[in-house]
Structures are given as C-alpha cells and as structure tokens.
C-alpha positions in Angstrom: 127.2 108.7 100.2 127.8 111.2 103.0 128.4 109.7 106.5 127.2 111.9 109.3 128.8 111.8 112.8 127.3 114.1 115.4 129.2 114.7 118.6 127.2 116.1 121.5 128.6 118.0 124.5 129.5 121.5 125.7 131.8 123.3 128.1 135.5 123.8 128.1 136.2 120.4 129.8 134.1 118.2 127.4 135.3 120.1 124.3 139.0 120.0 125.1 139.2 116.6 126.8 136.8 114.5 124.9 135.3 116.1 121.8 138.5 117.5 120.3 140.5 114.2 120.5 137.6 112.2 119.2 136.9 114.6 116.3 140.6 114.7 115.4 140.9 110.9 115.2 137.6 110.8 113.2 139.1 113.2 110.7 142.2 111.0 110.4 140.5 107.6 110.1 137.0 108.2 108.7 136.2 108.3 104.9 136.6 111.5 103.0 132.8 111.9 102.8 132.5 112.3 106.5 130.3 115.2 107.7 131.3 116.0 111.2 128.8 118.0 113.3 129.2 119.4 116.8 126.0 119.7 118.8 126.5 122.1 121.8 123.9 121.0 124.3 122.7 123.6 126.8 124.7 123.6 130.0 125.4 125.9 132.9 129.1 125.0 132.8 129.7 126.7 129.4 131.6 129.9 129.4 130.3 131.6 126.3 133.2 131.3 123.9 132.7 127.7 122.9 131.6 128.4 119.3 134.5 130.7 118.6 137.1 128.3 120.0 135.6 125.3 118.2 135.6 127.2 114.9 139.3 127.9 115.4 140.0 124.1 115.5 138.7 123.8 111.9 137.5 120.2 112.6 133.7 120.5 112.2 131.6 121.0 109.1 128.6 122.3 111.1 128.1 123.6 114.7 124.7 123.5 116.3 124.3 126.1 119.0 122.5 125.7 122.3 119.4 127.7 121.2 119.1 125.5 118.1 119.4 122.4 120.2 116.6 123.7 122.5 114.3 124.1 119.5 115.3 120.7 118.2 114.5 118.8 121.4 111.2 120.7 121.7 110.2 119.4 118.2 110.9 122.6 116.3 113.6 122.5 113.6 116.0 119.7 112.7 119.6 119.0 111.7 120.3 118.1 108.1 121.7 114.5 108.0 121.8 111.7 105.6 120.6 108.1 106.0 124.0 107.0 107.4 124.2 109.0 110.7 125.1 108.3 114.3 125.2 110.4 117.5 127.8 110.1 120.2 127.3 111.6 123.6 130.6 113.2 124.9 129.4 115.1 127.9 126.6 117.2 129.2 123.1 115.9 130.1 122.4 112.4 128.8 118.8 113.4 128.2 119.8 115.9 125.5 121.8 113.4 123.6 119.1 110.7 123.8 116.4 113.2 122.8 118.5 114.5 119.8 119.1 111.0 118.5 115.4 110.1 118.9 114.3 113.3 117.0 116.8 112.6 114.2 116.0 108.9 114.0 119.7 108.0 114.4 121.4 105.4 116.6 123.3 106.8 119.6 126.4 105.8 121.6 127.6 107.3 124.8 131.0 107.7 126.3 130.9 107.0 130.1 133.4 107.6 132.8 131.0 107.1 135.8 128.0 104.8 136.5 125.7 107.8 135.9 125.1 106.2 132.4 122.9 103.6 134.2 120.1 106.2 134.5 119.6 106.3 130.7 121.6 103.5 129.2 118.6 102.1 127.4 118.6 105.1 125.0 122.1 104.1 123.7 122.9 101.2 121.5 126.6 101.3 122.4 128.3 102.5 125.6 132.0 103.4 125.5 133.4 102.8 128.9 136.5 104.7 130.2 137.8 101.7 132.1 137.5 98.0 132.6 136.3 98.6 136.2 133.4 100.7 134.9 132.5 98.1 132.2 132.3 95.4 134.9 130.1 97.6 137.1 127.8 98.3 134.1 127.5 94.6 133.3 126.8 93.8 137.0 123.9 96.3 136.9 122.1 94.9 133.9 123.9 96.4 130.8 124.5 93.6 128.3 128.2 93.0 127.6 127.8 93.2 123.8 126.7 96.9 124.2 129.8 97.9 126.1 133.2 98.7 124.5 136.1 99.7 126.7 137.8 102.6 124.9 139.9 104.3 127.6 139.8 108.0 128.2 140.2 110.5 125.3 141.8 112.9 127.7 144.9 110.8 127.5 144.9 111.2 123.8 144.5 115.0 124.2 147.5 115.2 126.5 149.7 112.9 124.4 148.6 114.4 121.1 147.3 111.3 119.5 146.1 107.7 120.1 148.2 106.1 122.9 149.4 102.5 123.0 148.9 100.4 126.1 151.7 101.1 128.6 153.4 98.0 129.8 155.8 99.5 132.4 154.3 101.2 135.4 154.5 105.0 135.7 157.1 106.2 138.2 155.6 107.2 141.5 157.6 110.4 141.9 160.2 112.2 139.8 163.3 113.8 141.5 163.0 117.6 141.7 165.8 118.1 139.1 164.2 115.8 136.6 160.8 117.3 137.2 162.0 120.8 136.7 164.1 120.0 133.6 161.2 118.1 132.0 158.7 121.0 132.4 159.3 122.4 129.0 162.9 123.4 129.4 162.9 125.0 132.9 166.3 125.2 134.6 167.1 122.4 136.9 166.2 123.3 140.5 164.1 126.4 139.4 161.0 126.6 141.6 157.8 127.2 139.6 154.1 127.0 140.7 151.4 126.5 138.2 148.1 128.3 138.8 145.0 127.0 137.2 142.2 129.4 137.9 139.5 128.0 135.6 138.5 128.1 131.9 135.4 130.4 132.3 135.7 134.2 132.5 133.4 134.6 135.5 135.4 132.1 137.6 138.7 133.3 136.4 138.0 136.9 137.4 137.0 135.8 140.9 139.8 133.3 141.5 142.9 135.1 140.3 143.0 137.6 143.2 142.6 134.7 145.6 145.5 132.8 143.9 147.7 135.9 143.9 147.2 136.4 147.6 148.2 132.8 148.1 151.2 133.3 145.7 152.3 136.4 147.8 152.2 134.3 150.9 154.3 131.6 149.3 156.8 134.1 147.9 157.5 135.5 151.4 158.8 132.1 152.4 160.3 131.0 149.1 161.8 134.1 147.4 162.5 133.7 143.7 159.7 131.3 142.9 157.9 131.9 139.6 154.2 131.6 139.2 152.8 130.4 135.9 149.2 131.4 135.3 147.9 128.8 132.9 145.2 130.4 130.7 142.7 128.3 128.8 141.8 129.1 125.2 138.2 129.6 126.3 139.1 132.7 128.3 138.4 136.0 126.6 141.5 138.0 125.6 140.1 141.0 127.4 139.8 139.1 130.7 143.4 137.9 130.4 144.7 141.4 129.6 142.8 142.8 132.5 144.2 140.1 134.8 147.8 140.9 133.7 147.4 144.6 134.4 145.8 143.9 137.7 148.6 141.7 138.8 151.3 144.2 137.8 149.5 146.9 139.7 148.6 145.0 142.9 151.5 142.5 143.2 154.5 144.0 141.4 156.9 142.1 143.7 155.7 138.7 142.3 157.3 136.9 139.4 154.3 135.9 137.3 154.2 134.5 133.8 151.0 134.1 131.8 150.3 130.8 130.1 153.6 129.1 131.0 155.9 131.7 129.5 159.5 130.8 128.8 159.3 127.5 130.7 156.7 126.3 128.3 154.7 124.3 130.8 152.3 122.3 128.7 148.6 122.9 129.3 146.5 119.9 130.3 142.9 119.9 129.3 140.4 120.6 132.0 138.5 117.7 133.3 134.9 117.6 132.1 132.7 118.7 135.0 133.3 121.0 137.9 135.2 118.8 140.4 138.6 118.4 138.9 142.1 119.4 139.9 144.4 119.0 136.9 147.4 116.8 137.6 150.8 118.3 136.8 154.4 117.7 137.7 154.5 121.4 138.8 152.9 122.3 142.1 149.3 123.4 141.6 147.3 126.0 143.5 143.7 125.0 143.7 140.5 126.3 145.3 139.8 124.4 148.6 136.6 122.4 148.8 134.0 123.9 151.1 132.3 121.3 153.2 129.0 121.8 155.1 129.4 121.7 158.9 127.4 118.8 160.5 124.2 119.8 162.2 123.8 119.3 165.9 121.2 116.6 166.8 117.7 118.1 167.2 118.6 121.4 165.7 117.5 122.6 162.3 118.3 125.9 160.7 116.7 127.5 157.6 119.3 128.2 154.9 118.4 130.1 151.7 118.5 127.8 148.7 120.1 129.1 145.6 118.7 127.6 142.4 120.7 127.9 139.2 118.5 128.6 136.2 119.9 128.0 132.7 118.8 130.4 130.0 118.6 128.2 126.9 119.1 131.2 124.7 122.6 131.7 126.0 125.6 129.5 126.0 126.8 130.0 129.5 126.0 132.6 132.1 123.3 131.2 134.4 120.7 133.3 136.2 120.5 133.0 140.0 117.4 132.9 142.2 117.5 132.8 146.0 114.6 130.9 147.5 
C-alpha cells in the first residue's frame, strides 16, 4: 500500500534548509512504496524558480504549485493521496498547512523553531521542536509533552550532508586565521577572502550586488589583494548571474571577484528560512545593515505612507505593492 508524505513550505530558505534534508532522509529510510509530495504554499518570499530547482533534486513524485494550493484551500480540487497519508509543515504560513491537512483528512505535524507555533498548535497532532529550550517553552504554555518531539534543526543536516550525531566536545570559539583560510575549501594560508551573500531571489540580488560591490571597492582600497567570493544560490536565474558578472567586469574591473566561490571552493550554506538571517561562515561576510526606525519625539506624530504587500496567488513570488 502506498504511503503518502506531504511536505509543505516554499521559498529558498525553507526548501534548502528544511525541506531538502527532510525529503532526502525520507527517501533513505522510508519504505519503497513512499510517495513524496511537495506542496508549495503561497508566500511573498518565493523567488519564482522554486519548481524548476526542486525538479532538479529528483526527490519528489509530485509537486503542487501555489495556484493549485490556493484552489485546494478554497475547496476546489484536491491532491491524490491514499489512506496512509500525513502532512508535515516545514515553513510558510501555518494556516495553509493546517487547512491542507484538514481538506485532505490527513494528520499533520509541524516543525517549529520559534514559539509562533503556539498560535495554531491545536491543528497539529505532533510538533517537532528545534531545541530543548523551545520544547520547554511550548510545554509551559499548554502544549502537552506527548505531542512534542525534539528533532534538532534540519539545516545542520543540510550543511553536514546527512544526519548528524550529537556533538560531545564544544565547538572552538575562534579559529586562527591560517586554519580558517586553509579549511575554506583549499584556499592558501593567509589569503584574504570575503564572502558576499546577496540573497537567493532575483529581485533582491539585482538591487544588492551594486551595494556590495561599492563596499568591496572601499575594502580593497585598504586591503589590496583581497578576493571577493559572490556566493550565488541555485534559485537565482542564470540570466541574472550572467548580467551580474558582466556588470562587475565593466564597473569594477579593479576588483578580484569570483562567482560562487571559484577556485577556493567556499561551501555554500543554505539560507535561513525567513527574511532575517545572516548566514554564518568562517569567511568574512558582507551583509545589508538593518534599518531601524528613529524614535518619535513626545507629543509629535507624523503621517507616513504605509506600503502593503499583496501576494498574487497565481504567481510563485513577485508581490504587488500598494502605497496607502
């Protein structure tokens, strides 16, 4: 009898850091009659190439696109599943995963890295907590202990390339410069390299690369000979990457820039699910500074236009913007 496992999520972070490692282990450990389905829930954080990238992984038997998910949660259409089926939330809006499971009549579990799961925990029969601290927080706020399983974070599996044993010895707080450089995929000892992570979605990548190159130019004036590694995610369009390389050669010919790690072979880390992550690396990383709102003076109020993001459910990624 076919066993159906539906993984729900979308966006470069969720797909790379959570869904890919979970799906890979499911393929290794599950019975041969497993039917693995990816449900791409609508989200404004998608980039538009999710379906193409996931197909290249050759892990899933079926991919449900955001328009199909929209019709499903509205009561139109369905997903073919057998009597042995389960749904696992691995990113995106919890409402979609809960609604999908309810429409299909299948039990649902949810991976959680933050207490946000408390808003809809009743919809899930099992909660997979990323840490013991989170599990304790959930129990303290009314989630029964038998519903919580501490699994750790699948992103560690994604980085290490497989299930990871519990580490007994503590990680070193800091590596010497020579050790750090030699361990970065074969870079020469003492060679200075700066990794640039400009996002995994085309629209952000186009906007951020010029900013990073200006920052790189400023660094190079003080540290001649430094190499800048532009780490490109597989979710970026080849056309965007090619245009970026041409633009850098024309506007910053004096810089030593290598796309995607180049000869040093710096290993790519999966982007963190959600928009507020700076990937950790042994190489220096250029990131976009956080913009903080200036405090208001007492008694003064100012009208500021509000920008609302509207997600078109017929598309995977690009949001429409409306100024109110």
